[in-house]
N, C-alpha and C positions, 0 to 999 in steps of 0.2 A: 061316761060315768067313771068316777074315781075308784080304783081298786086298791086293796092292801094285800100284799103278798109276804108271807112269813117263811123263812128258811132255817131249818136246822143246819148245824155246821158239820159235825163229824158223821161221815157216811152219806152226806147230802151235798154240801158244797165242797168239802175236803175229805180226804182219806189218808190221814197221816201214816197209819200202819201200812197202807197199800202204796205209799209213795206220792200221793197227790197232796202236796203241802201248800199249794197256791191255787187260787181260783183259775180255772183254765180260761183260755182266751175266748172260747165260744160262750161259756157261761158268763164271763165278764161282759161281753158285748150284749147278751140277752138281758142282763140286769140293768145295764145302762139304757137299753131300749125301753124298759118298763118306766124308768124315771123320766126319760124324754117324752114319754106318752102321758105324763102327769100322774103316774101311779106311785104309791108308797111301797118301799121295800124295807123289810125288817128282818133282823136275826131273831130266832127263837131257839134258845139253847139251854142245856143243863149247865153250861159253864158260867162262872162268875165273870165280871168285867175284866178282872186281873188275868184271866186265862186267854183272853182274846188276842189273836195274832195281830201284829201291827198292820198287816194287809187288810184284815177285816175292819179294824178301827179306822183306817184311812180311806176305805173304799167309798164311803159316802152313804152308807145305810141311814135311813131316816130315824131309826131307833132300835132298841134292843129289848127283847123279853129274855131275861137272864135267870139262871138258877131255877130252871123249870117253872118260871112264872113268879118267883118270890120277889124279883126286882124288875120293874118296867121303866125304861128310859126313853124319852123322846127329845130329840135335839139337845142331848147332853144333860137333860133335867130328869130327875127321878119323879115319876108320877104315881108310883105305887111301890110299897115295900112291906114284906111280911116276914118278920123275924121269928125264930124258934124260941121256946121258953128256955131261959138260961139254966134253970135247975135240971131240966130234962137233957139238955146238951151235956152238962157235966156228968149226969148219971150214965148216959150211953157211952161216953168217952172213957169214963173210969172202968166200965165193964169191958169195953173193947181192949183196953190196955191190959187188964187182968187175964185176957185170953190171948195176949200176944198180937193183937191186931192194931195196926197203925191208923191214924186218922189225920185229916186236915179240916180245919174250920174255915168255911167260905162265907165271907161277908162282903159288904160293899162299902169302901173299895178294897179292903184288905183281906189277905188270906194268911192263915197261921198253920205251920206244922213244924215239929221239933227237929233239931239237927240230926238226931239219931234215927229218924224215920227214913231208912234207905229204900224201903219198898215204895214210899210216896215219891221219893226222888226219881226212882225208876219209872213211875207212872208219868211224871212230867216229861221225862225224856221221850217216852213213847208217843205222847201227844204233842211234842214239840212246843212246850211252854217254858218260858224263861222264868224261873222262880227266885232269881237273885234278890229281888226286892221284897220277898215275902217275909213275914215275921217268923223267926226261927227260935227265939228265946222268949218263952212265956210260960206261965202257969195256967192251967185250965180254969182256975177260979178267976183269974184276971181276964183271960181272953173272952169269956162269955159275956162280960159286961159291954162288949163292943157290938152286940146284936148280930148274931150269926144267923144267916138265912139257910145254910145247907151244911151238912157234915158228910164227908166222903171217907169211907173206910177202905183200907187196902192191905192185902196180905196174900202171899202165894202159899196157901196151905190147903189141906184136903177137907177140913170140916167147916168150911165157911158157911154153908147153907144153914147149919144148926145155929151158929153164932148170929148170922144175919137175921134169921127168923126171930130170935130173941130180941134183938135190937128193934126190929120193926113191930114187935108186940107192945112197945111203949106207946101209951095213949097219945094221940095227937100227931103221930108220925106216919109218913108214907115213904116209899123208897123204890129204887130200881137197881137190881143187881145184874152185873154182867160178868159172871165168874169165868166164862170161857175165854173172854177177850182180855180183860184187865184185872180179874179177880177183885172187883170193886163193888161197893154198895154206896149209892147216893141217897141220903136221907133228908127230907124237907118236911114242911108242915103239910098235913093232909087237907088243909084249907085251900091249897093252891095247886095248880097244874099249869102247864104251858097254855092249855085252852083258856083258863081263867085270865092269864096274863094277856093273851090275845084279845079277849073280850074287853079287858080294861083299856087296851090301846085303841081298839075300834071305837069304843064309846067316847074316848077322849078326842079322837080326830074326826068323829062324826061320819064314819063309814059303816054302812049296814053289813051285817055278818054275811049276807048272801053275796056280797062283792069281795069276800075275803078268800084267800087261797093259802094252803099250808103244804109245804114240802118236808117230808121227814122219812126216817128209816128205822128208828129205834122204839123200844118199849115205851119210853117216856114221851113219844110222839103220838101214841094211839088216840088220846082224847082230842088233841088239836086236829088230827087228821079226820076224826069222826065228826067234830063239831064245827069246823070251819065251813064256809060256804062250799068250797071245793077242796077236798083232801087229795093229795097226790103223794103216793108212796114210791120210794126208790126201789129199783129192781132187786137190791140186796136185802130188802126188808123181810121180816118173817111173815108167815101167812096170817098171824094174828093182827098184823098191821095192814097188810094188803087187802084183807077182806073188809076193812073199814074205809078204804080209800075209794074215791070215784074213779081215779085213773092210776095206773102204774107205769113208771117210766124207767129207762135203763139206768145203770149204775153211774157213780161218779166218773168212772173211767171211760164211760161212753157219753159223757156230757148230758146225763139224764135231766138235770135241772134246765139246761138250755132247751132241750127238746120239749119238756113240759111247758115252759114259758111260751115257746113258739106255737105249740099245738093247742094249748088249753087256756092260756091267759091272754095272749095277744091274738 
């Protein structure tokens, strides 16, 4: 029976903050064993395509669930895309700027952030993303015409929770905040999640959900871990995710993905 396995990146396949910037040899071998056995392997991430490291792009994954499910790609072709409302994007970005919060607009294939946004630059350095080709000179009125799937806000200040709650109060949005690690908030349409992106992929390739597996560690992985056929949480995940998973495996530093593949998928 053909299986479909979905992998988060940050905290699951890689840990840029912790020094794991490349897929380890043991995990690489386990991923290749899955494909050799005739199974699909996919990335399921909050990142847009433009944030993906060259290693991820060149590895040979069968497809990508990007921007927390807002863009789904198979064999280089977009099979699903859910953009945000342009007027709402402008509204929340104007409010953020009035509060001194920086933002980046994430679409497919382009990403936009202004040259003066140094906190955003620092964010890219931390997650090891090359931003040299991103659009830096634009007006918010112009950028929203390009159909933005996700907006990420970033600032290292103390009152982020209040500001982020107000942004999330805008109708039609959902989001994930990580104030302790990156001081960031990712905002996307409340019509989509990684789980919905996975279901879209499964339906397209004709694999039953019971034959799907999802590996993740973050808040935005909860729904896919809960709703995949088999949800597998990383050891560094919070208890709110672990309690939804069928299995828990060790951290990235202990080749947790490889262990999970060997014990529970193969």
